[in-house]
Backbone as a ProteinNet text record, in pm:
[ID]
protein_1_A
[PRIMARY]
XXXXXXXXXXXXXXXXXXXXXXXXXXXXXXXXXXXXXXXXXXXXXXXXXXXXXXXXXXXXXXXXXXXXXXXXXXXXXXXXXXXXXXXXXXXXXXXXXXXXXXXXXXXXXXXXXXXXXXXXXXXXXXXXXXXXXXXXXXXXXXXXXXXXXXXXXXXXXXXXXXXXXXXXXXXXXXX
[TERTIARY]
-993.6	-1048.1	-934.7	-938.5	-836.8	-872.7	-781.3	-804.3	-883.1	-960.4	-1036.6	-1011.3	-1024	-1010.1	-1147.5	-1177.5	-1300.3	-1262.2	-1335.4	-1307.9	-1438.6	-1426.1	-1541.9	-1513.4	-1609.6	-1601.5	-1660.4	-1578.2	-1621.1	-1534.6	-1589.2	-1511.6	-1427.2	-1296.8	-1207.9	-1234.9	-1263.3	-1294.8	-1419.1	-1522.2	-1644	-1613.6	-1538.8	-1501.2	-1427.7	-1332.2	-1256.4	-1346.1	-1447.5	-1537.2	-1625.5	-1649	-1730.7	-1650.3	-1521.7	-1436	-1424.7	-1463	-1458	-1577.7	-1678.4	-1794.6	-1891.3	-1888.4	-1981.9	-2124.4	-2141.4	-2273.9	-2335.2	-2413.1	-2471.5	-2577	-2645.3	-2743.9	-2673.9	-2559.9	-2483.2	-2436.6	-2385.3	-2340.4	-2452.9	-2571.3	-2685.1	-2722.7	-2716.3	-2751.6	-2650.9	-2522.4	-2420.1	-2441.2	-2463.7	-2485.1	-2610.7	-2717.3	-2843.3	-2831.9	-2741.9	-2727.9	-2664.4	-2594.7	-2528.5	-2532.6	-2651.8	-2666.8	-2585.5	-2559.1	-2479.5	-2338.5	-2281.9	-2147.3	-2146	-2256.9	-2264.1	-2354.4	-2361.4	-2452.2	-2396	-2277.1	-2216.8	-2155	-2153.9	-2100.5	-1960.7	-1876.2	-1738.7	-1675.1	-1598	-1543.7	-1413.3	-1424.2	-1308	-1328.9	-1219.9	-1234	-1295.5	-1380.7	-1443	-1335.5	-1354.2	-1258.8	-1138.7	-1138.9	-1023.7	-1022.3	-1134.7	-1146.4	-1119.4	-1148.1	-1131.5	-1244.1	-1215.7	-1308.7	-1414.8	-1543.9	-1648.1	-1644.4	-1686.4	-1683	-1764.6	-1881	-1964.9	-1894.6	-1821.3	-1746.8	-1633.1	-1566.8	-1459.6	-1515.9	-1630.3	-1694.5	-1731.2	-1782.9	-1818.6	-1695.5	-1583.9	-1460.2	-1420.2	-1431.1	-1392.8	-1484.5	-1613.4	-1709.1	-1704.5	-1688.6	-1685.3	-1550.8	-1446.8	-1314.6	-1251.8	-1293.8	-1238.3	-1097.6	-1017.5	-884.6	-898.4	-811.3	-815.7	-726.7	-771.4	-697.4	-587.2	-462.8	-347.2	-355.7	-390.8	-383.8	-503	-590.3	-714.5	-719.2	-602.2	-600.1	-703.6	-707.2	-795.9	-942	-986.3	-1125.6	-1154.2	-1061.3	-1080.1	-1077.2	-991	-985	-1115	-1171.6	-1297.9	-1413.7	-1407.6	-1509.9	-1503.9	-1381.7	-1365.7	-1422.4	-1401.9	-1458.6	-1611	-1671.8	-1817.9	-1865.9	-1790.3	-1824.4	-1816.8	-1713.3	-1700.6	-1812	-1848.6	-1958.3	-2087.3	-2108.6	-2229	-2224.3	-2111.8	-2100.7	-2080.4	-2029.5	-1991.4	-2066.1	-1999.8	-2054.6	-1949.6	-1992.4	-1902.1	-1872.3	-1743.4	-1710.8	-1626.3	-1570.9	-1508.2	-1552.8	-1602.3	-1650	-1583.1	-1513.2	-1459.4	-1379.7	-1283.7	-1191.9	-1085.8	-1065.2	-972.7	-828.6	-804.5	-668	-623.2	-533.4	-483.2	-335.4	-283.2	-142.6	-62.2	-74.9	11.3	-66.1	-142.8	-226.6	-172.7	-73	-17.8	-96.9	-203	-286.8	-211.6	-117.9	-42.5	24.8	61.8	123.9	26.8	-100	-201.6	-229	-231	-258.5	-150.8	-34	73.8	55.9	-40.3	-59.7	-119	-190.5	-249.7	-382.4	-448.4	-579.7	-570.9	-678	-678.4	-713.4	-739.7	-768.3	-678.3	-664	-575.3	-632.3	-553.5	-583.3	-459.6	-471.7	-350.9	-252.3	-126.9	-30.2	-83.1	-57.6	-111.2	-44.1	-129.1	-88.5	-190.3	-151.2	-243.3	-332.5	-452.1	-546.8	-647.7	-707.8	-692.5	-584.8	-527.4	-445.5	-544.4	-513.3	-603.2	-523.4	-580.2	-514.7	-615.7	-564.3	-652.2	-594.6	-681.8	-646.4	-730.9	-663.1	-733.1	-780.8	-883.4	-937.1	-826.7	-733.7	-624.4	-529.9	-536.3	-447.9	-517	-645.4	-722.5	-682.5	-661.9	-628.1	-498.3	-396.6	-270.7	-287	-372.2	-398.4	-473.8	-566.6	-637.3	-539.9	-444.1	-343.5	-258.4	-219.6	-139.8	-218.6	-344	-429.2	-447.7	-470.9	-488.5	-363.1	-247.2	-120.9	-96.4	-120.5	-97.1	-198.1	-321.6	-425	-392.4	-329	-294.7	-193	-113.3	-10.5	-41.3	-150.2	-185.1	-232.9	-191.1	-230.9	-322	-322.1	-405.1	-546.2	-646	-783.9	-826.6	-787	-830.2	-768.3	-650.8	-587.5	-658.6	-688.3	-758.7	-899.9	-965.4	-1097.2	-1087.3	-984.7	-966.1	-944.7	-855.5	-827.6	-954.2	-1038.6	-1162.7	-1254	-1266.9	-1351.7	-1293	-1162.3	-1093.5	-1104.5	-1092.1	-1105	-1245.2	-1348.3	-1486.2	-1502.8	-1443.1	-1448.4	-1384	-1266.8	-1195.1	-1271.4	-1329	-1406.3	-1528.9	-1595	-1711.8	-1671.2	-1560	-1511.2	-1478.1	-1412.3	-1376	-1500.5	-1600.5	-1724.9	-1795.6	-1790.6	-1861.3	-1774.8	-1647.7	-1559.5	-1519.6	-1507.2	-1474.1	-1347.6	-1302.6	-1182	-1219.6	-1117.3	-1140.7	-1060.9	-1128.9	-1063	-1063.7	-949.3	-934	-908.4	-966	-946.7	-911.9	-803.6	-760	-735.5	-818.5	-802.2	-911
945.2	884.7	826.1	844.3	790.7	651.7	593.8	461.5	472.4	368.8	363.6	230.3	232.6	112.6	71.1	-56.3	-113.2	-238.5	-266.9	-385.1	-459	-591.2	-678	-778.1	-795.1	-899.1	-1024.6	-1125.8	-1248.6	-1364.4	-1481.1	-1599.2	-1644.1	-1644.7	-1691.2	-1838.2	-1917.4	-2059.1	-2073.6	-1993.7	-1998.8	-1953.7	-1846.6	-1796.4	-1905.1	-1969.5	-2075.6	-2192.9	-2220.8	-2332.9	-2302.2	-2175.6	-2133.6	-2140.3	-2108.7	-2109.4	-2252.8	-2270.7	-2403	-2490.1	-2434.2	-2514.7	-2541.5	-2456.4	-2471.4	-2432.3	-2355.8	-2316.9	-2209.9	-2253.8	-2160.1	-2070.8	-2120.3	-2036.4	-1919.9	-1947.4	-1841.3	-1740	-1787.8	-1698.7	-1603.6	-1655.4	-1571.9	-1473.8	-1517.7	-1428.3	-1314	-1344.1	-1238.8	-1136.1	-1182.4	-1090.8	-1007.4	-1071	-999.7	-898.7	-923.9	-835.9	-701.3	-693.3	-568.2	-553.4	-532.8	-532.1	-424.3	-312.7	-207.4	-254	-339.9	-390.7	-498.9	-568.9	-682.3	-654.6	-528.9	-493	-522.5	-580.7	-611.6	-491	-379.7	-256.8	-226	-329.1	-306.3	-203.6	-115.2	-3.1	-40.6	-127.7	-168.5	-123.5	-92.2	-56.8	-172.9	-139.5	-242.6	-325.1	-454.5	-544.6	-580.2	-537.3	-564.2	-707.7	-777.2	-915.2	-929.8	-825.3	-833	-914.5	-973.9	-1062.2	-981.9	-1002.8	-934	-979.3	-891.6	-918.9	-1043.9	-1059.5	-1176.8	-1306.3	-1302.7	-1421.3	-1451.5	-1347	-1366.5	-1430.2	-1382.7	-1440.4	-1586.5	-1614.7	-1752.1	-1842.9	-1795.4	-1873.8	-1907.2	-1808.4	-1828.6	-1930.5	-1910.9	-2000.4	-2140.7	-2149.2	-2280.9	-2351.6	-2276.8	-2337.1	-2357.8	-2278.4	-2287.2	-2228.7	-2268.6	-2207.2	-2055.5	-1981.6	-1835.5	-1782.5	-1676.2	-1613.2	-1526.1	-1554.3	-1487.2	-1334.7	-1273.9	-1127.1	-1054.9	-1128	-1068.9	-1057.8	-1038.9	-1027.1	-926.5	-809.4	-704.6	-748	-813.4	-856.6	-962.8	-1055.8	-1157.3	-1093.9	-995	-925.8	-854.6	-785	-715.8	-814.2	-927.4	-1031.7	-1089.7	-1110.5	-1158.9	-1057.9	-930.7	-827.8	-835	-854.6	-866.3	-988.7	-1097.1	-1217.6	-1189.3	-1118	-1080.9	-986.6	-894.7	-801.9	-881.9	-986.1	-1066.3	-1158	-1222.9	-1320.6	-1256.3	-1133.4	-1071.8	-943.3	-860.4	-731.9	-625.5	-518.1	-406.4	-337.7	-318.3	-247.7	-123.1	-109.6	15.2	32.9	148.9	170.2	291.7	268	374.6	480.9	435.6	528.1	572.4	701.2	754.4	759.9	810.4	839	739.4	649.4	551.3	574.2	688.8	722.9	662.9	713.6	671.6	588.1	491.9	412.9	271.9	229	95	-13.9	24.1	-72.5	-136.1	-64.8	-119.4	-252.3	-269.7	-394.9	-511.8	-489.3	-594.4	-619.8	-513.1	-527.6	-607.8	-619.4	-697.8	-847.8	-888.8	-1032.1	-1104.2	-1032.4	-1093	-1160	-1206.8	-1268.4	-1404.1	-1444.8	-1573.5	-1691.6	-1662.4	-1766.6	-1742.9	-1845.4	-1836.4	-1743.2	-1643.5	-1554.9	-1550.5	-1501	-1484.6	-1389.8	-1387.9	-1293.8	-1151	-1075.3	-939.1	-847.6	-785.1	-678.1	-567.5	-458.4	-347.7	-363.8	-312.9	-309.3	-421.7	-457.1	-403.8	-477.6	-407.5	-477	-544.6	-666.5	-741.7	-792.8	-777.6	-828.2	-893.3	-977.7	-1047.3	-1036.7	-1013.7	-1014.6	-1125	-1231.4	-1345.3	-1312.3	-1381.6	-1362	-1369.4	-1462.1	-1479.2	-1359.5	-1271.2	-1153.9	-1024.9	-1031.3	-909	-842.6	-919.4	-860.4	-778.6	-832.6	-757.5	-634.2	-642	-524.7	-419	-460.2	-364.9	-292.9	-366.4	-305.2	-204.8	-240.5	-149.6	-23.2	-39.5	74.4	166	107.1	186.4	268.5	206.1	276.2	386.8	358.5	459.2	573	539.2	642.5	741.8	693	778.8	885.9	859.6	956.7	1026.6	988.4	1049.4	1191.8	1280.7	1420.6	1467.8	1397	1438.7	1381.2	1467.8	1427.7	1310	1309	1199.3	1066.2	1071.3	949.1	901.4	991.4	949.9	900.5	963.6	917.1	776.1	754.2	621.3	517.5	547.5	451.7	418.6	516.9	492.6	398.1	423.7	338.9	198.2	190.4	61.6	-18.6	47.7	-18.3	-77.6	-2.7	-54.6	-176.6	-171.4	-283.8	-407.7	-390.6	-503.3	-560.5	-473.6	-520.1	-600.4	-553.8	-624.9	-761.9	-766.2	-894.2	-990	-938.5	-1020.9	-1076.8	-992	-1035.7	-1143.9	-1133.7	-1230.4	-1352.2	-1348.5	-1462	-1479.7	-1367.9	-1374.5	-1296.3	-1310.5	-1245.9	-1114.7	-1040.1	-915.2	-918.7	-891.1	-878.8	-734.4	-687.6	-548.7	-545.6	-447.1	-425.1	-279.3	-252.6	-115.4	-100	-22.7	-2.1	83
-283.9	-163.9	-82.5	47.9	136.2	184.5	257.5	314.4	443.3	472	596.9	665.9	797.5	879.3	927.9	911.8	967.3	1043.5	1150.6	1232	1259.4	1265.5	1284.5	1394.6	1482.8	1585	1522.8	1508.6	1442	1491.2	1495.7	1532.9	1414.2	1432	1325	1294.6	1396.4	1373.1	1286	1314.6	1232.6	1090.5	1077	945.2	865.6	929.6	861.9	822.8	904.4	872.5	751.5	725.8	612.2	482.3	491.2	372.3	321.2	195.9	134.8	166.2	234.9	274.7	160.4	58.1	-52.7	-16.7	88.8	138	46.9	-52.6	-148.8	-84.7	17.5	86.5	156.5	218.6	283	178.9	67.4	-40.2	-79.6	-100.7	-140.1	-29.8	96.4	208.1	222.1	204.9	215	104.2	-16.4	-129.4	-107.1	-61.7	-37.7	76.2	171.6	288.1	254.5	142.7	104.7	-47.8	-102.8	-248.5	-320.3	-253.8	-319	-352.4	-267.7	-292.7	-400.2	-415.3	-507.6	-627.1	-667.9	-776	-915	-921.4	-1050.5	-1117.8	-1049.3	-1106.5	-1053.4	-1044.4	-1000.4	-1093.6	-1037.3	-1114.7	-1183.3	-1283.1	-1361.3	-1505	-1573.6	-1715.3	-1793.5	-1887.9	-1970.1	-2039	-2038.3	-2102.4	-2016.1	-1888.2	-1802	-1750.6	-1763.7	-1715.8	-1566.3	-1489.9	-1345.1	-1284.3	-1172.2	-1103.3	-1028.3	-1056.2	-979.3	-832.8	-744.6	-601.4	-565.9	-625.6	-596.7	-637.1	-746.1	-790.1	-693.6	-645.5	-547	-420.2	-374.8	-256.6	-282	-398.9	-433.3	-431.1	-485.6	-482.8	-339.1	-250.2	-109.8	-43	-56.4	9.9	-50.1	-181	-246.4	-232.7	-195	-186.4	-323.2	-419.8	-555	-557.1	-654.9	-668.2	-684.9	-618	-621.8	-733.2	-797.9	-906.4	-845.3	-877.1	-815.3	-815	-925	-936.4	-873.1	-807.9	-756.8	-604.9	-541.6	-395.1	-345.6	-407.7	-355.6	-358.1	-463	-468.4	-362	-342.8	-238.6	-99.4	-81	48	79.8	-19.8	3.1	16.5	-53.9	-38	103.9	154.3	291.3	390.4	363.8	452	452.1	336	330.2	407.3	401	476.1	626.7	669	810.8	853.7	766.4	797.2	821.7	741.6	754.4	877.1	899.2	1007.9	1144.6	1144.7	1271.1	1300.3	1379.9	1422.9	1392.1	1328.7	1302	1434.7	1464.4	1589.6	1565.9	1448	1403.7	1259.8	1228.3	1092.3	1030.5	924.3	840.1	915.5	995.1	1063.5	963.8	951.8	851.4	897.6	1015	1057.9	1163.7	1126.7	1222.9	1251.6	1210.4	1220.2	1333.2	1452.6	1563.7	1665.6	1617.3	1706.4	1731.2	1656.1	1672.1	1600.2	1532.7	1461.5	1344.8	1287.4	1173.5	1208.6	1333.4	1379.4	1362.7	1393.3	1378	1230.1	1151.7	1008.8	936.4	996	934.4	955.6	1039.4	1065.4	946	860.5	742.3	771.3	665.8	682.3	750.2	819	887.9	796.4	670.2	570.6	449.6	369	252.9	146.9	108.3	-3.5	-91.6	-215.2	-296.7	-227.7	-270.3	-211.6	-219.5	-112	-104.2	-205.6	-284.3	-375.5	-357.7	-296.3	-277.9	-156.7	-170.8	-59.9	-73.9	38.3	173.1	251.3	348.3	447.4	541.5	580.8	667.7	786.7	904.2	1023.7	1115.8	1202.2	1296.6	1436.7	1530.9	1672.1	1735.2	1775.9	1834.4	1975.2	2018.7	2153.2	2258.3	2240.9	2337.4	2341.8	2242.9	2235.3	2278.7	2300.6	2327	2457.9	2562.4	2692.3	2684.3	2619.2	2609.2	2520.2	2418.5	2334.6	2414.2	2498.4	2584.6	2677.8	2733.3	2820.9	2743.3	2620.6	2537.5	2506.2	2468.8	2434.3	2555.1	2670.6	2792.3	2822.3	2810.7	2837.4	2735.3	2608.4	2503.7	2512.8	2547.1	2558.1	2669.7	2774.8	2888.5	2850.5	2748.3	2708.6	2576.7	2509.8	2381.1	2402	2313.2	2327.5	2214	2102.5	1989.9	2006.9	1988.9	2012.4	1925.1	1797.2	1710.6	1754.9	1816.4	1866.5	1992.7	2084.7	2206.2	2172.9	2075.9	2031.6	1973.5	1892.1	1833.4	1943.3	2037.2	2145.1	2224.6	2249.3	2322.4	2243.2	2114.2	2030.4	2015.6	1998.1	1984.2	2113.3	2226.5	2355.5	2372.5	2334.4	2342.7	2251.8	2136.2	2041.7	2103.9	2160	2221.1	2340.2	2421.3	2537.3	2493.1	2388.7	2336.8	2281.1	2209.1	2155.4	2269.1	2371	2485.1	2554.9	2575	2639.6	2559.2	2426.7	2342.3	2310.1	2350.1	2326	2181.2	2110.6	1967.6	1936.8	1813.7	1764.6	1695.4	1651.1	1578.5	1448.4	1338.9	1209.7	1166.7	1117.1	1073.2	922.8	858.6	714.4	694.6	622.6	598.1	448.8	387.2	243.4	186.7
[MASK]
+++++++++++++++++++++++++++++++++++++++++++++++++++++++++++++++++++++++++++++++++++++++++++++++++++++++++++++++++++++++++++++++++++++++++++++++++++++++++++++++++++++++++++++++

């Protein structure tokens, strides 16, 4: 399986206010909103003692100490939280090759997670940065010749415009 890019329109301030809030009702709602992801059937070898996704989400919401070696589980738990709190604006894009998105993915998550080891890469584009990203996308789209790149730029531009209209930020997950 290859990597995919997903993006969510969500308020980073709201996201940060949820982290460490101890909101058990929110925890239950997020888990209930996507039962396939939280079915307890994480694909780890038996006896590996890996952290289940629901437990990672609970650690984030409760503000519990995070397990160092579990970056990937916390990253995917954060993505589920963004999926619940926000709006999906890019879903499962496969090819991000020459789109410039990697620059955003290097910004890292907007909340504290263990040091990154593996996937997902997480990046944030704040509302204050959206206008300049729209200008970059418009300029790059004008010179792009590959159809999958121009398609991506069109979809990314719509995502950015929607975020700008709603006054929210954009979080990206690649993994």
